[in-house]
C-alpha positions in Angstrom: 81.8 22.3 40.6 84.3 19.6 41.2 87.1 20.1 43.6 90.5 20.9 42.1 92.6 17.9 41.4 95.7 17.3 43.6 98.8 18.5 41.8 100.3 15.1 41.9 97.3 13.6 40.0 98.3 14.9 36.6 102.0 13.9 36.8 102.7 11.3 34.2 105.8 10.0 32.6 105.5 12.6 29.8 106.5 16.2 30.1 103.7 18.0 32.0 101.8 20.4 29.7 101.0 23.9 31.0 98.8 26.4 29.2 99.3 29.9 30.5 97.2 33.0 29.9 99.2 36.2 29.6 102.5 34.7 30.8 105.4 37.2 31.2 108.5 36.1 29.4 110.4 35.2 32.5 107.5 33.0 33.6 107.7 31.0 30.4 111.5 30.5 30.8 111.2 29.5 34.4 108.3 27.1 33.8 110.3 25.4 31.1 113.3 25.2 33.4 111.1 23.2 35.7 110.4 20.7 32.9 107.0 22.0 31.6 105.8 22.2 28.1 104.4 25.7 27.9 101.7 27.2 25.7 101.2 31.0 25.9 98.0 32.9 25.1 98.3 36.7 24.7 96.3 39.7 23.6 98.8 41.4 21.2 97.5 44.9 22.2 98.7 44.4 25.8 102.5 44.4 25.1 105.0 45.6 22.5 105.8 43.4 19.5 109.3 43.0 20.7 108.2 41.7 24.1 105.8 39.3 22.5 108.5 38.0 20.2 110.5 37.1 23.3 107.5 35.2 24.7 107.0 33.4 21.4 110.7 32.4 21.2 110.6 31.0 24.8 107.3 29.1 24.6 106.4 25.8 22.9 103.2 27.3 21.6 102.2 30.9 21.1 98.6 32.0 20.4 97.0 35.5 20.2 93.4 36.4 20.9 91.4 39.5 21.7 90.9 39.4 25.5 88.1 41.9 25.4 85.9 39.3 23.6 85.3 37.0 26.5 83.5 34.3 24.4 86.3 34.2 21.9 88.8 33.9 24.7 86.7 31.0 26.2 86.6 29.2 22.8 90.3 29.7 22.2 91.2 28.4 25.6 89.0 25.3 25.2 90.3 24.5 21.7 94.0 25.0 22.5 93.8 23.2 25.8 92.0 20.2 24.2 94.1 20.0 21.1 97.4 20.2 23.0 96.3 18.1 26.0 97.0 20.8 28.6 97.3 19.4 32.1 96.8 22.8 33.8 95.5 26.2 32.7 97.3 28.9 34.7 96.7 32.7 34.7 99.2 34.8 36.6 98.7 38.1 34.7 96.2 40.9 34.9 93.0 40.4 36.8 90.5 41.3 34.1 90.5 37.8 32.4 91.4 35.6 35.4 87.9 34.5 36.2 87.2 33.6 32.6 90.4 31.5 32.4 89.6 29.6 35.6 86.0 28.9 34.6 87.3 27.2 31.4 89.9 25.4 33.5 87.2 24.0 35.7 85.2 22.8 32.7 88.2 20.9 31.5 89.3 19.7 35.0 92.6 21.6 34.4 92.3 24.0 37.3 94.5 24.5 40.3 92.0 26.9 41.9 88.2 27.0 41.9 86.9 29.8 39.9 85.0 31.1 42.9 88.2 31.7 44.8 89.6 33.8 41.9 86.3 35.7 41.7 86.6 36.7 45.4 90.2 37.9 44.8 89.4 39.7 41.5 86.1 41.3 42.4 86.5 43.9 45.2 82.8 43.9 46.0 82.5 40.1 46.1 85.5 40.1 48.5 83.9 42.7 50.8 80.7 40.7 50.9 82.5 37.5 51.7 84.5 39.1 54.5 81.3 40.6 56.0 79.6 37.2 55.9 82.5 35.6 57.7 82.9 38.6 60.1 86.5 38.9 59.1 88.3 42.3 58.7 85.1 44.4 58.9 85.1 47.5 56.8 82.1 49.7 56.1 81.3 49.6 52.4 78.6 50.2 49.8 78.1 49.2 46.2 77.5 51.6 43.4 76.7 49.8 40.1 76.9 53.1 38.1 78.6 56.4 38.3 75.4 58.2 39.1 74.9 56.0 42.2 78.4 56.8 43.7 77.4 60.0 45.6 74.6 58.3 47.4 77.0 55.4 48.3 79.5 57.9 49.6 76.8 59.4 51.8 75.8 56.0 53.2 79.4 55.1 54.1 80.2 58.6 55.4 83.1 61.0 54.7 86.0 60.6 54.2 85.5 57.6 51.9 87.5 55.8 49.3 85.9 55.1 45.9 87.3 52.3 43.8 86.5 50.9 40.4 85.6 47.3 40.9 87.2 46.1 37.7 90.5 48.0 37.7 94.1 47.6 38.9 97.3 49.6 39.3 95.6 52.3 41.5 93.7 53.4 38.4 90.7 55.5 39.5 91.1 55.0 43.2 90.0 58.3 44.9 89.7 59.7 48.4 86.5 61.6 48.7 87.0 63.9 51.7 84.2 66.5 51.3 81.1 67.0 49.2 82.8 69.3 46.7 85.2 66.4 45.7 82.5 65.2 43.3 83.9 67.4 40.5 87.5 66.1 41.0 86.3 62.5 41.1 84.2 62.9 38.0 87.2 64.4 36.1 89.3 61.4 37.2 87.0 58.7 36.1 86.4 60.6 32.8 90.1 60.1 32.0 89.6 56.3 32.2 86.2 56.2 30.5 85.0 53.9 33.3 81.2 53.8 33.9 81.0 51.2 36.8 80.6 49.3 38.9 82.2 51.0 41.9 82.9 50.1 45.5 82.8 52.8 48.2 84.6 52.0 51.5 85.4 53.8 54.7 88.8 55.5 54.7 91.2 53.2 56.5 94.0 55.2 58.1 97.3 53.6 58.9 100.5 52.2 57.4 100.0 49.8 54.5 101.6 46.5 53.8 101.4 43.6 51.3 101.7 40.0 52.3 103.4 37.8 49.7 102.3 34.2 49.9 102.7 30.9 48.0 100.0 28.3 48.4 100.2 24.6 47.8 97.1 22.3 48.1 95.4 24.9 50.3 98.4 25.5 52.6 99.5 29.1 52.5 103.2 29.9 53.2 104.1 33.5 53.9 107.1 34.5 51.8 107.3 37.9 53.4 105.6 41.2 54.2 106.4 44.3 52.2 106.0 47.9 53.4 104.2 50.2 50.9 105.2 53.9 50.3 102.2 55.7 48.9 101.8 59.0 47.1 99.5 61.6 48.6 95.8 61.3 48.5 93.4 61.5 46.9 94.9 59.0 44.4 97.1 56.7 46.5 99.6 55.9 43.7 102.3 53.5 45.1 105.7 55.2 44.8 107.9 52.6 46.7 108.2 49.4 48.6 110.5 48.0 51.3 111.0 44.3 51.9 111.0 42.9 54.4 108.8 45.5 56.2 110.5 46.8 59.4 107.7 45.5 61.6 107.7 44.4 65.2 107.2 40.6 65.5 103.7 40.8 67.0 102.4 43.1 64.3 104.0 41.1 61.5 102.3 37.9 62.9 98.9 39.6 63.1 99.2 40.9 59.5 100.4 37.5 58.2 97.7 35.6 60.0 95.0 37.8 58.6 96.2 37.3 55.1 96.3 33.5 55.5 92.8 33.4 57.1 91.5 35.4 54.2 93.0 33.1 51.5 91.6 30.1 53.3 88.1 31.7 53.5 88.3 32.4 49.8 89.1 28.8 49.0 92.4 29.6 47.3 94.4 26.4 46.7 97.5 27.0 44.7 99.9 29.7 43.5 101.0 33.2 44.5 98.9 35.8 46.2 99.5 39.5 46.9 97.3 40.6 49.8 97.2 44.3 50.8 96.6 45.2 54.5 96.3 48.5 56.4 97.1 48.6 60.1 94.4 50.8 61.6 93.7 51.8 65.1 91.3 48.8 65.2 94.0 46.4 64.0 94.8 45.0 60.5 92.2 45.3 57.8 92.2 43.7 54.3 92.4 46.2 51.5 92.3 43.8 48.6 94.1 40.7 47.2 95.2 39.3 43.9 95.9 35.8 42.7 99.3 36.7 41.3 102.7 37.9 42.4 102.9 41.5 43.6 103.9 43.9 40.9 106.2 46.9 41.2 109.3 44.6 41.2 108.4 43.1 44.6 109.6 39.6 43.5 113.0 41.1 42.9 113.0 42.7 46.4 112.1 39.3 47.8 115.0 37.7 46.0 117.5 40.4 47.1 116.4 40.2 50.7 116.3 36.4 51.1 117.6 34.7 48.0 114.3 33.1 47.0 113.3 33.3 43.3 109.6 33.4 44.0 108.7 33.3 40.3 110.5 30.0 39.8 109.2 28.7 43.1 105.6 28.8 41.6 106.6 26.3 38.9 108.7 24.2 41.3 105.5 23.9 43.5 103.4 23.1 40.4 106.0 20.3 39.7 105.5 19.0 43.2 108.7 20.3 44.8 108.0 23.6 46.5 111.2 25.2 47.9 111.7 26.3 51.5 111.2 30.0 52.2 114.5 31.3 53.6 114.8 34.0 56.3 115.8 37.4 54.9 119.4 38.4 55.4 119.1 41.9 53.9 116.6 44.7 53.1 115.7 45.8 49.6 113.8 48.9 48.5 112.4 50.2 45.3 111.4 53.8 44.6 109.5 54.9 41.5 110.2 58.3 39.9 107.4 60.8 39.9 108.9 64.0 38.4 106.4 66.9 38.1 104.6 67.7 34.9 106.4 69.8 32.3 109.0 69.6 29.5 112.3 67.7 30.1 115.2 70.0 29.4 118.0 67.7 30.7 118.8 64.7 32.7 121.7 64.6 35.2 123.3 62.0 37.4 122.0 58.9 35.6 125.3 57.5 34.6 126.8 58.2 38.0 123.9 56.4 39.6 124.3 53.4 37.3 127.9 53.0 38.6 126.8 52.7 42.2 127.5 49.1 43.4 124.4 48.9 45.6 122.0 49.8 42.7 120.4 46.6 41.5 118.0 48.1 38.8 117.7 51.5 37.3 115.3 52.6 34.6 114.2 56.1 33.5 111.7 56.4 30.7 112.4 60.0 30.0 114.5 61.8 27.4 115.3 65.5 26.8 112.4 67.0 24.9 109.8 64.6 26.4 106.7 66.0 28.1 105.9 64.7 31.5 102.3 64.1 32.4 100.8 64.2 35.9 101.1 60.9 37.8 97.5 59.7 38.2 98.3 55.9 38.4 101.1 53.4 38.4 101.5 53.5 34.6 102.4 57.2 34.6 105.5 56.7 36.8 108.7 57.4 34.9 111.0 54.6 36.1 112.5 53.2 39.2 115.6 52.4 41.2 116.2 49.3 43.4 118.8 49.2 46.1 119.6 46.8 49.0 121.5 46.9 52.2 122.6 44.6 55.0 120.2 46.5 57.4 117.0 48.6 57.0 119.0 51.6 57.9 121.7 51.0 55.3 119.0 50.4 52.6 117.3 53.6 53.5 120.5 55.6 53.5 121.5 54.2 50.1 118.0 54.9 48.7 118.2 58.5 49.9 121.6 58.9 48.3 120.4 57.4 45.0 117.4 59.7 44.9 119.5 62.7 45.6 121.9 61.8 42.7 119.4 61.7 39.9 117.8 65.0 38.7 115.7 66.0 35.8 115.5 69.6 34.6 111.8 70.3 34.1 110.8 73.6 32.5 114.2 75.1 33.6 114.0 73.9 37.2 116.4 71.0 38.3 114.3 68.5 40.3 115.9 65.6 42.1 114.3 62.2 42.3 113.5 62.8 46.0 111.3 65.8 45.0 113.7 68.6 46.0 115.0 71.2 43.7 118.6 70.3 43.0 120.4 73.4 43.9 118.5 74.2 47.1 118.5 72.7 50.6 115.6 70.8 52.0 112.3 72.7 51.7 113.7 75.5 49.4 111.1 74.6 46.7 108.1 74.8 49.0 107.0 76.3 52.2 106.7 74.6 55.6 103.6 75.5 57.5 103.7 75.6 61.3 100.4 75.5 63.1 101.2 77.4 66.3 104.1 79.8 66.9 107.1 78.1 68.5 110.1 80.5 68.9 112.4 77.7 70.1 111.7 75.6 67.0 112.2 78.6 64.6 115.4 79.6 66.3 116.8 76.1 66.0 116.1 75.8 62.3 116.9 79.4 61.3 119.8 79.3 58.9 119.3 75.6 58.1 116.2 76.1 56.0 115.9 78.7 53.3 115.0 82.2 54.2 111.3 82.9 54.0 110.3 79.2 53.7 108.3 79.0 56.9 104.7 80.2 57.4 103.1 80.2 60.9 99.4 80.0 61.5 98.4 81.5 64.8 95.3 82.5 66.7 94.5 86.2 66.3 94.2 86.6 70.1 97.5 85.0 70.7 99.2 87.2 68.1 97.9 90.2 70.1 98.7 88.8 73.5 102.2 87.7 72.6 103.0 90.7 70.4 103.8 88.6 67.4 102.8 91.1 64.7 106.5 91.7 63.8 107.7 88.2 64.6 108.7 87.6 61.0 111.5 90.1 61.4 113.0 88.0 64.2 113.9 84.9 62.1 115.2 84.8 58.6 113.3 81.6 57.8 109.9 83.0 58.8 108.0 84.6 55.9 104.9 85.6 57.7 102.4 84.8 60.4 98.8 84.2 59.2 95.9 84.7 61.6 93.9 81.5 61.8 91.5 79.8 64.3 92.9 76.4 65.0 92.3 75.7 68.7 89.2 73.5 69.0 88.4 74.9 65.5 88.6 73.8 61.9 89.2 77.4 60.7 92.8 76.6 59.6 91.5 74.2 57.0 89.9 77.0 55.1 93.4 78.4 54.4 94.5 75.2 52.6 93.7 76.4 49.1 95.3 79.9 49.7 98.5 78.4 51.1 98.9 76.1 48.1 98.1 78.8 45.7 100.9 81.0 46.9 103.5 78.3 47.1 103.5 74.5 47.3 103.3 73.2 50.9 106.1 70.7 51.7 105.1 69.8 55.3 102.7 70.8 58.1 104.3 70.9 61.6 102.4 71.1 64.9 104.2 73.9 66.7 102.3 73.7 69.9 100.2 71.2 72.0 97.0 72.9 71.1 97.8 72.8 67.4 98.2 69.0 67.1 94.6 68.2 65.7 94.6 71.2 63.3 98.0 70.3 61.9 97.0 66.7 61.3 93.8 67.8 59.6 95.5 70.3 57.4 98.2 67.8 56.4 95.6 65.3 55.5 93.7 67.8 53.4 96.8 68.8 51.6 97.7 65.1 51.0 100.8 65.3 53.2 102.2 62.8 55.8 100.9 63.4 59.3 99.5 62.0 62.4 96.0 61.4 61.0 93.2 63.4 62.5 91.7 60.7 64.7 95.1 59.9 66.2 95.7 63.6 66.8 92.3 64.0 68.5 93.1 61.1 70.8 96.5 62.6 71.7 94.9 66.0 72.5 92.2 64.7 74.7 93.2 62.4 77.6 89.7 60.9 77.9 89.8 59.8 74.3 93.4 58.6 74.7 92.4 56.4 77.7 89.5 55.0 75.6 91.6 54.0 72.6 94.5 52.7 74.8 92.1 50.6 76.9 90.7 49.1 73.7 94.3 48.6 72.3 95.7 46.9 75.4 98.0 49.7 76.5 98.6 49.5 80.2 97.4 52.5 82.2 95.6 53.5 85.4 92.0 53.2 86.3 90.2 56.4 85.3 86.9 58.2 84.8 85.8 61.5 83.3 84.7 63.8 86.1 82.3 66.8 86.0 82.5 68.0 89.6 83.8 67.3 93.1 81.3 64.6 93.7 82.7 62.5 90.8 86.2 62.9 92.2 85.1 61.7 95.6 83.1 58.8 94.2 86.1 57.6 92.1 88.8 58.1 94.7 86.9 56.4 97.5 89.1 58.3 100.0 92.4 56.9 98.5 95.1 58.7 96.5 94.1 60.0 93.1 95.3 62.3 90.3 92.9 65.0 89.1 93.7 66.7 85.8 92.3 68.6 82.8 92.0 66.2 79.9 92.9 68.7 77.2 95.3 71.2 78.6 99.1 71.2 78.6 102.3 71.8 80.7 100.9 70.2 83.9 98.4 73.0 84.2 95.7 72.1 86.7 97.2 68.6 87.5 97.0 67.7 91.2 98.2 64.7 93.1 96.0 64.0 96.1 97.1 61.6 98.9 93.6 61.3 100.3 90.2 62.6 99.4 87.3 63.8 101.4 84.5 66.2 100.4 86.5 69.3 101.2 89.7 68.2 99.3 87.6 67.1 96.4 85.9 70.5 96.2 89.2 72.3 96.5 90.8 70.1 93.9 87.9 70.6 91.5 88.1 74.4 91.9 91.9 74.5 91.3 91.7 72.2 88.3 88.7 73.6 86.6 89.8 77.2 87.0 93.3 76.7 85.8 94.1 79.4 83.2 96.7 80.1 80.5 96.2 83.7 79.4 98.8 83.8 76.6 98.4 80.3 75.3 94.7 80.2 74.4 92.3 82.5 72.5 89.7 84.6 74.3 86.7 82.8 72.8 84.9 80.1 74.8 86.8 76.9 75.0 85.6 73.5 76.1 87.6 71.7 78.8 87.3 68.2 80.0 88.5 66.7 83.2 89.4 63.3 84.6 90.4 61.5 87.7 92.9 58.7 87.6 94.3 56.1 89.9 97.6 57.3 91.3 100.3 55.0 90.2 103.6 54.5 92.0 107.0 54.2 90.4 109.8 56.1 88.7 108.7 58.3 85.8 110.0 58.3 82.3 109.3 59.8 78.9 109.8 58.3 75.5 110.6 60.5 72.5 109.9 58.7 69.2 109.8 59.6 65.5 107.3 57.6 63.6 107.0 57.0 59.8 103.8 55.3 58.5 103.1 53.8 61.8 106.6 52.4 62.4 109.0 53.8 65.0 112.3 54.9 63.4 113.8 56.7 66.4 113.3 55.8 70.1 114.8 57.3 73.2 113.9 56.8 76.9 114.3 59.7 79.3 114.4 59.4 83.1 112.3 62.2 84.7 112.6 63.8 88.2 109.3 65.4 89.5 109.0 67.7 92.5 107.3 66.2 95.5 103.9 67.5 96.6 100.5 68.0 94.9 101.8 69.5 91.7 103.9 67.1 89.6 106.1 69.6 87.8 109.2 68.2 86.2 112.4 69.1 88.0 114.9 67.5 85.6 115.5 65.0 82.8 118.4 62.5 82.0 118.8 60.7 78.8 119.3 58.0 77.6 117.8 56.7 80.8 120.1 54.1 82.4 117.9 51.0 82.0 118.6 47.3 81.7 117.9 45.5 78.5 114.6 44.0 79.5 113.2 47.3 80.8 114.3 49.1 77.6 112.5 46.4 75.6 109.4 46.8 77.7 109.3 50.5 76.8 109.8 49.7 73.1 106.9 47.2 73.2 104.7 49.7 75.0 105.4 52.4 72.5 104.6 50.1 69.6 101.3 49.2 71.3 100.6 52.9 71.8 101.2 53.7 68.1 98.9 50.9 67.1 96.2 51.8 69.5 96.0 55.4 68.4 96.5 54.7 64.7 99.3 57.3 64.7 101.0 57.4 61.3 103.8 59.9 60.8 105.4 62.5 63.1 106.8 62.8 66.6 105.5 61.4 69.9 106.3 62.3 73.5 104.9 59.7 75.8 105.1 59.9 79.6 105.1 56.6 81.5 105.3 55.4 85.1 107.3 52.1 85.5 105.1 50.0 87.7 105.8 46.5 89.0 103.7 45.2 86.0 105.6 47.3 83.4 105.3 50.7 81.9 101.9 52.4 82.4 100.9 55.3 80.2 100.4 58.7 81.9 99.8 60.8 78.7 101.2 61.3 75.2 101.6 64.4 73.0 101.9 64.4 69.2 104.4 67.3 69.0 108.0 68.1 69.9 108.3 67.8 73.7 109.0 70.8 75.8 111.6 71.1 78.6 114.4 71.2 76.0 114.1 67.5 75.5 114.7 67.9 71.8 118.0 69.7 72.6 119.0 67.0 75.0 118.3 64.3 72.4 120.3 66.3 69.8 123.3 66.6 72.2 123.2 62.9 73.1 122.6 61.4 69.7 124.3 64.0 67.4 120.9 64.6 65.6 118.9 67.6 64.5 115.5 66.2 65.3 113.6 69.4 64.4 114.9 69.3 60.8 114.4 65.5 60.7 110.8 66.0 61.7 110.3 68.4 58.8 111.8 65.9 56.4 109.6 63.2 57.8 106.4 65.2 57.4 107.5 66.1 53.9 107.7 62.4 53.0 111.5 62.6 52.5 113.9 59.8 53.6 115.2 60.2 57.2 118.1 58.3 58.7 118.6 58.5 62.5 121.0 56.8 64.9 119.8 54.0 67.2 122.4 54.6 69.9 123.5 57.7 71.8 127.1 59.1 71.7 126.9 60.5 75.2 124.4 61.3 78.0 122.7 64.7 78.6 120.7 66.1 81.5 118.7 69.2 82.4 117.9 70.6 85.8 115.3 73.3 86.4 116.0 76.1 88.9 113.7 77.0 91.7 113.4 80.1 93.9 111.5 80.6 97.0 108.2 82.5 96.6 108.6 86.3 96.8 110.4 89.1 95.0 113.8 88.3 93.4 116.6 90.3 95.0 119.7 88.7 93.4 120.9 86.0 91.0 124.4 84.8 91.6 126.7 82.0 90.4 125.8 81.8 86.7 129.4 82.4 85.5 130.7 79.8 87.9 128.1 77.3 86.7 129.0 78.0 83.0 132.7 77.3 83.8 132.0 73.8 85.1 133.0 70.7 83.0 130.3 69.5 80.6 128.0 72.4 81.1 126.3 73.4 77.8 123.6 75.9 78.8 122.8 78.2 81.7 119.6 80.2 81.4 117.9 82.4 84.0 114.3 83.3 83.4 113.9 85.7 86.4 115.5 89.0 87.3 115.8 91.3 90.3 112.4 92.8 91.2 110.4 90.0 89.6 107.7 88.2 91.6 108.0 84.4 91.7 105.6 81.9 93.3 105.6 78.3 94.4 105.6 75.9 91.5 102.2 74.8 90.3 103.1 74.3 86.6 106.0 74.3 84.2 105.6 78.1 83.7 106.7 78.8 87.3 110.3 77.6 87.0 113.1 80.1 87.3 115.6 78.8 84.7 117.6 75.8 83.8 121.1 74.3 83.2 122.1 71.6 80.7 125.1 69.4 80.9 126.5 66.4 79.1 128.8 63.5 80.1 130.2 60.3 78.7 127.6 58.3 80.7 124.5 58.9 82.7 126.2 59.2 86.1 128.6 61.9 85.0 125.9 63.9 83.2 123.7 63.8 86.3 126.6 64.9 88.6 127.6 67.7 86.3 124.1 69.1 85.9 123.5 68.9 89.7 126.8 70.7 90.4 125.9 73.5 87.9 122.4 73.9 89.5 123.9 74.0 93.0 126.3 76.8 91.9 123.4 79.2 91.1 121.6 81.1 93.9 118.4 83.0 93.4 117.6 85.1 96.4 114.0 86.2 97.2 112.3 88.1 100.0 
């Protein structure tokens, strides 16, 4: 094969002649605007007669041919290109005929890319084999030439696995195979397309997904921008939206862009647009696939709205030898595709109102009253779209949420908004929210703000008995029922997925407690809902696993080792200060700070840590506990509360923590937002992004605890659920938010807009009492009367036994106060705590 000619080599004094296969009408117009003679070759079955009339009118030459007859297509291309002296043959349409067109172009020395490069971009299996040979973006995969060979390929790759038709596009036939019984569902899906093979089976890559839009010129690849994808639920992965530019931290954006550029170079791609899809996994970015064309789904329009670049015309300007500069984006643009549920359309409301919104750039709806809506199995089945833009990502997101709430379609008598909610009900009214683990504080906070009876709680049978929760549904209007389920160190809750869905659609799965985090993530994944991802949840629940992934991901932390007895503690500590803790418990239970270690202190520490118990919090069956010893870090302690959507942090707060001195590091108080300088705050933001990337965390809430060392923030631990210690209430007071409701919306896949700056400061102080029997509690009324005091709660009463603090469960109560700044909030909460006296004897 000869090398592609430099683009300047075919420029002559006459008008350059461009033969395009499957050119969209705007491509023809923009190519001619750059001075090209344009010939267009189309298959008349692939577009409407009216559309093709537009192409015919715009082109200098229009020819039709059956694209499914490859030899006829080859002959037609040769004959037309030869007769009309085509300088270049260019194909920017669908992938199925790209290789054929480029092979003919090579024969006639009219190519801008070698056919081999297009083959790598069009054939998913060839792409994976090339990447494996080059040791770039490794992904476990297997080939299945026929349908009958797919189950064996799935077994070789391991579950869960993604099965893709090799010769398909637009998400058609892509399927997440999660368990052996999914064979029937996959067979039914490929039957609808009549596709017999070949197939590619790949490991399931978990993480946020992006596309990298590039323009290449003589083998130099320029990144136009990175687009964030919004995907529908598995197992089908239909794209339902895009945001450009993706709200990515600079270091992640650079890594994603560099991977796409390296990939195009390895393929031998020389000229034109490319659309490369990348998933950010816990192991870093991984190529999903790439196409030698512009991104679909109106991504070129998003690029133009965000930065002013007409990327379609830029292709032909580059072909003419004058590639434009790529401007920096000055706005954010978003598209959302409509996926109304199956049924009969009775009415459409809000369409004209939405058309009048100044920020709406495009709006299409391919539905009319009387139409029947089919289930959305691929991109073609979507019913329309809306495009909005804003000066900032937050403004674009807010406008998109407003637009989706405006448009509604009445389907089988039920009004459904474009954001998926039923029109006359508040968030979640059309479905149930499943909590894994009973959390009374959470239920109390949302009661009255979510529909009555819309919440179901899964709880361990032993805990229902111990905490007397049999009649808990009567305590909250929102709570429909409590369902017994084994979820702590058990997959039993997954067996309820079908029953839950059969009774009522599940909108979101929320981890109610620390021990529920893995089960909630697994259940959400099984139901096709946003969540942490099961591997990330397992890492957050087990500090040994968390240390492993953080070490691999470059997250700063202490030296550590898993320990199995006092001899391991002694060997690790070497006599110096050390922290000994359970790896998979909660609430500081069993955590000890040792200033020095000898054989006796190691034995005593092991006894206290390994025998720590939580009677009401765990089931009676045997549980497996792990333990670790860590280097004792020095420095002030902080926590970060973050909401994460598809791997990106959308809300971030740093809290200053006060811990009691001594061997048991129980929290004494919190203050937020922490009074930090700009550089320190930026260091925490960077550390949190690294933590999200290292764990592969996708969607939900994180509560990460850090020690600020001389080298920067070092991770103590991280939880994948709402934090305790009333930190959610403190955040709500400071920022004017309702984070518990926002988390439900986030886990339901709904738009969420949250502030970036606090309105005030808030603080909490926990109350202590000397060990013994409580004889009196005084000063509560005086504390409540002080300025800025929001809450005074006492958890002990006369006659109750109290003990020295060893965990969070031993505290006697708390006070909460707010102020215009951190200093005033701190003073107010300390004054309130000082006014309360708990006497013991």
